[in-house]
NUROKOL-210732 format. One record per residue (C-alpha): x, y, z. Coordinates in steps of 0.1 Angstrom, whole numbers, padded with zeros to 4 digits, always signed. Example, Ala and Ser with C-alpha at 12.3 -4.5 7.8 and 13.67 -1.06 7.14 Angstrom:
<sites>
+0123-0045+0078
+0137-0011+0071
</sites>
This chain:
<sites>
+0486+0082+0063
+0453+0074+0038
+0434+0048+0053
+0423+0022+0027
+0390+0016+0041
+0379+0054+0035
+0371+0051-0003
+0359+0016+0000
+0334+0039+0029
+0328+0065+0004
+0321+0037-0026
+0291+0022-0007
+0279+0055+0005
+0276+0067-0033
+0264+0033-0042
+0235+0038-0019
+0230+0074-0021
+0220+0061-0063
+0206+0031-0056
+0163+0027-0058
+0167-0001-0033
+0183+0021-0011
+0162+0050-0010
+0131+0024-0008
+0141+0009+0023
+0148+0042+0037
+0117+0054+0033
+0102+0019+0048
+0125+0026+0080
+0112+0062+0084
+0076+0047+0081
+0084+0018+0104
+0105+0044+0125
+0082+0072+0126
+0055+0046+0132
+0082+0034+0160
+0081+0072+0180
+0051+0085+0168
+0030+0050+0180
+0042+0061+0217
+0031+0093+0216
-0009+0087+0205
-0015+0059+0226
-0003+0077+0256
-0023+0110+0244
-0055+0091+0227
-0082+0076+0247
-0091+0037+0233
-0125+0051+0220
-0105+0083+0202
-0080+0057+0189
-0102+0036+0171
-0125+0064+0155
-0088+0076+0142
-0087+0034+0129
-0126+0036+0114
-0113+0071+0098
-0086+0050+0081
-0106+0021+0073
-0135+0046+0058
-0108+0066+0036
-0095+0031+0024
-0130+0019+0010
-0128+0060-0013
-0094+0049-0019
-0111+0020-0046
-0126+0045-0066
-0089+0047-0079
-0101+0011-0096
-0074+0003-0105
-0060+0028-0127
-0027+0038-0108
-0011+0003-0109
-0020-0001-0144
-0008+0033-0152
+0021+0024-0142
+0029-0007-0157
+0019+0019-0192
+0044+0042-0182
+0068+0017-0178
+0063+0005-0216
+0060+0038-0230
+0097+0047-0211
+0109+0015-0234
+0092+0027-0263
+0062+0009-0270
+0039+0024-0298
+0009+0020-0284
-0010+0002-0256
-0029-0032-0253
-0056-0033-0236
-0045-0072-0225
-0009-0085-0233
+0026-0068-0235
+0028-0039-0261
+0051-0048-0290
+0089-0027-0283
+0119-0026-0303
+0151-0032-0286
+0170+0000-0283
+0134+0021-0288
+0137+0058-0267
+0114+0070-0247
+0079+0079-0266
+0071+0109-0253
+0036+0115-0270
+0025+0080-0255
+0034+0091-0222
+0017+0131-0225
-0019+0111-0233
-0010+0086-0200
-0005+0119-0184
-0035+0136-0190
-0059+0107-0187
-0051+0100-0155
-0052+0137-0140
-0084+0142-0158
-0095+0108-0141
-0084+0117-0104
-0103+0145-0107
-0132+0129-0111
-0123+0108-0085
-0114+0133-0058
-0151+0153-0067
-0163+0121-0060
-0140+0114-0030
-0159+0149-0007
-0196+0138-0019
-0196+0104-0007
-0176+0116+0027
-0196+0140+0032
-0223+0122+0025
-0223+0082+0036
-0190+0088+0060
-0203+0118+0080
-0235+0092+0085
-0212+0062+0096
-0188+0084+0121
-0220+0104+0133
-0234+0070+0149
-0198+0062+0162
-0194+0087+0179
-0227+0092+0196
-0218+0092+0233
-0187+0104+0228
-0182+0145+0240
-0172+0175+0217
-0195+0159+0190
-0188+0189+0167
-0153+0192+0165
-0148+0154+0159
-0170+0167+0131
-0150+0189+0117
-0121+0168+0126
-0134+0145+0102
-0142+0171+0078
-0106+0186+0075
-0100+0145+0073
-0118+0140+0040
-0100+0172+0024
-0065+0158+0035
-0077+0127+0020
-0090+0144-0012
-0055+0161-0017
-0038+0129-0013
-0057+0112-0038
-0045+0139-0062
-0011+0135-0052
-0006+0100-0056
-0002+0104-0091
+0030+0115-0092
+0052+0085-0074
+0028+0061-0096
+0041+0075-0130
+0075+0079-0117
+0079+0045-0105
+0070+0039-0136
+0099+0052-0158
+0124+0042-0131
+0122+0070-0107
+0119+0051-0080
+0147+0064-0059
+0130+0097-0067
+0092+0085-0056
+0112+0068-0027
+0123+0103-0019
+0088+0124-0021
+0075+0095+0002
+0104+0097+0030
+0096+0137+0026
+0058+0133+0034
+0066+0111+0060
+0087+0137+0076
+0063+0163+0075
+0036+0140+0083
+0058+0127+0121
+0074+0163+0129
+0038+0179+0128
+0019+0154+0146
+0048+0144+0172
+0048+0183+0178
+0009+0188+0184
+0006+0155+0200
+0032+0164+0225
+0014+0203+0226
-0018+0184+0237
-0042+0189+0203
-0052+0151+0206
-0067+0135+0170
-0060+0168+0154
-0022+0164+0157
-0028+0132+0131
-0052+0148+0107
-0028+0176+0104
-0003+0158+0097
-0021+0131+0075
-0029+0167+0058
+0006+0181+0053
+0019+0143+0040
-0007+0152+0010
+0005+0183+0006
+0043+0176+0000
+0028+0145-0019
+0011+0169-0045
+0036+0189-0054
+0065+0177-0046
+0058+0148-0068
+0046+0171-0099
+0076+0192-0096
+0097+0157-0098
+0081+0142-0125
+0086+0168-0150
+0124+0171-0138
+0130+0136-0142
+0105+0127-0176
+0116+0163-0195
+0081+0170-0199
+0079+0202-0214
+0043+0204-0200
+0021+0187-0181
-0011+0201-0186
-0040+0178-0196
-0066+0173-0216
-0099+0160-0219
-0094+0143-0251
-0063+0124-0239
-0094+0104-0210
-0098+0081-0243
-0067+0063-0230
-0092+0051-0205
-0102+0025-0228
-0072+0010-0234
-0064+0010-0191
-0099-0004-0185
-0097-0041-0196
-0071-0045-0168
-0079-0019-0142
-0115-0027-0139
-0098-0060-0127
-0074-0047-0101
-0095-0023-0086
-0121-0056-0081
-0093-0073-0064
-0086-0041-0046
-0122-0041-0033
-0120-0080-0026
-0086-0071-0008
-0104-0039+0015
-0133-0065+0025
-0105-0088+0033
-0087-0068+0052
-0103-0034+0062
-0136-0037+0063
-0132-0057+0090
-0122-0030+0114
-0157-0011+0106
-0175-0045+0116
-0158-0044+0145
-0169-0004+0154
-0204-0012+0144
-0212-0043+0172
-0175-0047+0193
-0170-0009+0204
-0145+0017+0198
-0118+0003+0228
-0115-0029+0208
-0116-0018+0178
-0084-0003+0190
-0068-0032+0199
-0077-0047+0171
-0064-0018+0144
-0036-0011+0163
-0019-0050+0160
-0039-0045+0121
-0014-0015+0114
+0016-0031+0133
+0012-0063+0111
+0001-0046+0084
+0032-0021+0085
+0056-0054+0089
+0044-0069+0060
+0050-0035+0038
+0081-0038+0053
+0091-0079+0044
+0076-0071+0008
+0099-0042+0000
+0119-0069-0014
+0100-0076-0042
+0080-0042-0045
+0113-0026-0051
+0124-0047-0079
+0088-0047-0094
+0098-0018-0121
+0126-0037-0133
+0101-0068-0137
+0079-0048-0156
+0105-0035-0181
+0126-0074-0181
+0087-0090-0192
+0085-0068-0222
+0116-0080-0230
+0108-0116-0227
+0135-0122-0202
+0121-0146-0180
+0152-0160-0165
+0162-0125-0147
+0127-0120-0135
+0130-0157-0117
+0163-0149-0107
+0152-0113-0092
+0115-0123-0078
+0127-0158-0056
+0159-0138-0046
+0136-0109-0031
+0110-0135-0022
+0137-0154+0007
+0144-0122+0021
+0106-0109+0027
+0099-0141+0043
+0133-0135+0068
+0119-0102+0073
+0086-0112+0085
+0095-0146+0107
+0116-0120+0126
+0095-0093+0131
+0068-0114+0133
+0089-0128+0168
+0099-0092+0175
+0054-0082+0180
+0051-0116+0199
+0079-0110+0223
+0089-0077+0228
+0065-0055+0219
+0039-0063+0247
+0065-0056+0270
+0073-0018+0255
+0033-0009+0256
+0041-0018+0289
+0068+0005+0299
+0052+0037+0278
+0019+0031+0299
-0001+0024+0268
-0039+0033+0269
-0048+0008+0243
-0028-0024+0244
-0025-0055+0217
-0054-0083+0211
-0044-0115+0232
-0009-0134+0222
-0029-0163+0209
-0052-0144+0186
-0018-0122+0180
-0002-0149+0163
-0031-0166+0147
-0029-0126+0129
+0005-0132+0120
-0002-0170+0101
-0034-0150+0080
-0014-0118+0072
+0022-0136+0065
+0001-0157+0033
-0018-0126+0028
+0015-0112+0018
+0031-0141+0006
-0002-0147-0025
+0001-0107-0025
+0035-0108-0041
+0033-0137-0063
-0002-0117-0074
+0021-0087-0083
+0042-0108-0102
+0013-0122-0125
+0005-0087-0132
+0037-0079-0147
+0028-0100-0174
-0003-0073-0182
-0025-0098-0173
-0049-0102-0138
-0067-0134-0134
-0073-0127-0097
-0101-0101-0100
-0133-0123-0090
-0117-0145-0066
-0102-0118-0050
-0142-0101-0050
-0159-0133-0040
-0133-0142-0012
-0138-0106+0002
-0178-0108-0006
-0178-0137+0013
-0153-0127+0042
-0176-0095+0052
-0208-0117+0053
-0197-0140+0072
-0178-0115+0095
-0207-0096+0098
-0228-0129+0107
-0195-0140+0131
-0187-0108+0150
-0215-0106+0175
-0213-0144+0177
-0177-0151+0187
-0161-0117+0183
-0125-0109+0173
-0123-0144+0169
-0151-0149+0148
-0138-0121+0122
-0104-0134+0124
-0119-0171+0117
-0138-0158+0083
-0104-0137+0071
-0085-0171+0075
-0108-0198+0064
-0123-0182+0028
-0086-0174+0017
-0069-0208+0028
-0099-0221+0002
-0084-0208-0027
-0064-0175-0026
-0038-0183-0002
-0023-0209-0033
-0036-0203-0065
-0017-0170-0071
+0017-0191-0062
+0008-0218-0089
-0001-0190-0112
+0032-0171-0109
+0058-0200-0112
+0033-0207-0147
+0042-0178-0158
+0077-0185-0150
+0071-0215-0174
+0082-0235-0143
+0061-0263-0124
+0054-0256-0090
+0077-0279-0078
+0112-0265-0093
+0098-0237-0084
+0100-0240-0054
+0135-0256-0053
+0143-0222-0067
+0129-0203-0042
+0147-0223-0013
+0181-0232-0028
+0189-0204-0048
+0217-0222-0058
+0198-0239-0083
+0191-0213-0103
</sites>
């Protein structure tokens, strides 16, 4: 006798396989799961000094990623517009799109050519800057450690891996713009798997910090080659060759891209620059505890925010079509789920994770419970206003560049002053106080205005979905 639930089970499985949301959550789950598997090995295998050095590696790499100058998210939106038939790309505002238009492959080809050439320039700059400034900074942090030549060699390998990663990051961004979210997430999953499997294997074999560098390199290679192949297949592009003449498209991207880049620089100064300040004044062991706590909280924010981020390509296209009501419904629904995920995860970090670290005999521990609680509040507010800012960016407008940049500079200066006086509390106070003065609330007001809603009505839609 055939059980009636079997067809329903197959139907659910089929829907999950073809769902961009399901794949996005699988990618996030794998990223989180990889952290949960890899992190215990890292904490058992690496000394606090080497773990702190790894976080310094990543923080310097974050500075280099700013060379993107906001062109990647701008290209994602441009690809979305071209995919629904835009005739051209406007410097600001939405391009005219006729109902029923087909993808504009010629415009898409120009976008690809411009971005490929730009990313080649970024890669060359990455190698030059990290080989000079980066090496100088790293050398100053490891003077008291053993095997200086070995650690510097690992840094050079990390530079090479980062360069490949920059080149590969273009393709998932373009795939996302043309409704290839599911394929982009599958590529990310393959990269995560390659990274975690190799890193875990080498950590168990006793290769220490080199394991993490090798894992990063593997992920970068997968991202580059699989991403390019997937975009060619998904877009039905006959060729992905680029012409230097296509770089003129960057002039169209620039008015919005520089604002996104400035906002990214502000975000870097707000979040990651503090790791470098901690390594400068507080030592690699304190940096390890701070970096570990920061990594976990940012992972939690990323997991929580996926409910909104996975819908951004759809929101971009709905914005181009002028369907504000659908955008409001989709965004507020995702926002509620993001809040719930962050709250549940915060409770786990506060009350469960410290005991787990004790069970695995971690050489590095989280920051104090009271400091961790304040960190969660500060970064919860960061997640909230970042999601609202992403909604505003779907209008092909970016009013956040100057506030983000000014706030980031203020945080960097205050942290530099307060860290020697107050330690980690000084760093956290600088971030929380500056962000609370403007950035934590202004993007929310601006997002509501972009939905043609008064802020009070918007808050009701977030809290009470039945009113939509």
